[in-house]
VEXLUMSE-17855 format. One line per 4 residues: number of its first residue (from 1); their letters; for each residue x, y, z of C-alpha. Coordinates in steps of 0.2 Angstrom, whole numbers, plus 5000, padded with zeros to 4 digits. Each point is the difference from the previous one (the first is absolute). Layout:
<atoms>
NUM = A = X,Y,Z | ...
</atoms>
This chain:
<atoms>
1 = YGLL = 5371,5518,5051 | 5002,5005,4982 | 5014,4985,4997 | 4991,4990,5014
5 = IAGG = 4986,5000,4990 | 5011,4997,4980 | 5007,4985,5011 | 4987,4992,5002
9 = CAAV = 4991,5003,4983 | 5018,4993,4996 | 4998,4983,5009 | 4983,4996,4994
13 = AGRA = 5008,5001,4983 | 5013,4990,5004 | 4988,4985,5008 | 4987,5007,4983
17 = HGVG = 5017,4991,4988 | 5000,4986,5014 | 4985,4994,4999 | 4995,5005,4982
21 = KPRL = 4991,5017,4998 | 5007,5009,4988 | 4984,5015,5000 | 5003,5002,5018
25 = ERAA = 5018,4999,4999 | 4997,5016,4986 | 4989,5008,5012 | 5010,4998,5016
29 = VVFA = 5014,5008,4991 | 4990,5014,4995 | 4995,5002,5015 | 5014,5000,5008
33 = WLGP = 5003,5019,4994 | 4987,5004,5010 | 5010,5001,5016 | 5014,5014,4994
37 = LAAV = 4984,5009,4992 | 4992,5001,5016 | 5018,5004,5008 | 5002,5014,4988
41 = ADLA = 4982,5008,5000 | 5002,4999,5021 | 5018,5011,4997 | 4992,5012,4990
45 = QNVS = 4988,5003,5015 | 5014,4998,5014 | 5007,5015,4988 | 4984,5010,4993
49 = LAIV = 4996,4999,5021 | 5016,5007,5006 | 5001,5014,4990 | 4983,5007,5004
53 = LTDP = 5005,4995,5020 | 5017,5016,4995 | 4991,5011,4987 | 4983,5009,5001
57 = VSQP = 4987,4986,4989 | 5003,5006,4983 | 4994,4991,4984 | 5003,4982,4996
61 = WPTI = 5007,4993,5014 | 4983,4996,5010 | 4994,4995,4984 | 5013,4986,4997
65 = SAFA = 5000,4995,5021 | 4980,4995,4995 | 5004,4991,4985 | 5015,4991,5007
69 = APTT = 4988,4995,5013 | 4989,4990,4997 | 5012,4991,4983 | 5012,4995,5014
73 = TVLG = 4989,4990,5009 | 4988,4996,4986 | 5017,4993,4991 | 5006,4991,5017
77 = AIAG = 4986,4990,5003 | 4995,4995,4983 | 5019,4994,4996 | 4997,4992,5021
81 = VFAL = 4984,4990,4993 | 5006,4994,4985 | 5016,4993,5011 | 4988,4991,5014
85 = AGAL = 4987,4993,4984 | 5016,4994,4990 | 5010,4991,5016 | 4983,4990,5003
89 = ATRS = 4998,4998,4982 | 5017,4992,4998 | 4999,4989,5018 | 5002,4982,5000
93 = PGKG = 4987,4990,4999 | 5007,4989,5015 | 5007,5013,5010 | 4988,5007,5017
97 = RS = 4985,4988,4998 | 4994,4988,5015
</atoms>
């Protein structure tokens, strides 16, 4: 999902470049990094949960998992919403309208 979100933001950057919106293009490039960051946070959560399952609960693994879970959700949601909003902001004026 991290690459999917990054790809959506990269597509918005390309479309923004095509319609002459440089600020949206720069923002999309920055937001594209949130997808891989969300995937890294998910990996940290999964590793910490695996360690908790194999060993007696010891610090810092439960705390890492507790912080990584909402981080994954927030980063993914922000980038996903940006990709959808950016796609709407860069759509062609004549397409999809009757």
